[in-house]
N, C-alpha and C positions, 0 to 999 in steps of 0.2 A: 832487200826489203822493198825496193822500188818496183821490182817485177811482181812481187806479191800484191802490192797495192793495185797494180794494173789488172791483175787477175781478179781481185775482189771487185773492182769497179766495172769491168767489162764481162766478167764471167757469167753473170745472170743473163745478160743479153745474148751472149753466145749460146748458152744452154737452151734458151727458148727458141732461137733461130735454128739450132741444130735439130731440136725436137720437131719443129714445124717442117723442116726439109725432109726429115725421116718419114713423117706422116704423109707428106705429099708424094714421096717416092714409093711408098708402100701401096697406096691406093691403085695406081695403074698396074702394078705387078700383080696384085690380087685379082684385078678385073680381067687380066689377060687369060685366055683359055690355056689349059694344060694339054699338051699333045702326047703325053705318055700313054702307052697302052697298058691296061690293067691285065695281068696274067689271068688265064682261064681258071687256074686253080683258086686264085683269090676270089674271083667272081662266084665260083661254085661254093666256096666256103662262106661267103657273105650271104648268099641265097639260103643256104642251109641254116645259118645262124638266125636269119630273119624268120624262117619258118619255125625254128625251135622257140624263139622268143614269143611268137604269136601263140603257139600251142601252150607255152607256160603261162602266158597272160590270160588265156582262156581258162586254164585250170585255177588260177588265182581268183579270177572273177567268179567262177562257179563256187569256190570255197567261201568267198565273202557272201555270196547269195545264200548259201546254206546256213551260215552262221547267223545272218540277219533274219532268216526265216525262223530258225530255232528261237532266237531272242524274241521275236514277235509272238510266237506261240506261247512261250513261257509267260510273257507279259499278259496275254489274253487270258490264259488259264488262271493266273494269280488273281485277276479281277473277278473271275466267275465264282 
């Protein structure tokens, strides 16, 4: 019981300190550069995926423009 009371009394302080130490240790690790080389296959795959995403985004944008134009024409002809 005595040990449990000590944990209750000092546990919150230890938890906050441990969290702050973990945050302080994480920042320099994240800021340091990574020296791993990316494989050529992965670079090619990422480039291809980016090109496909841009093409798909263009198609979606075109579809939205067509739908908006049709809606505008319908609204104009309903008023006439």
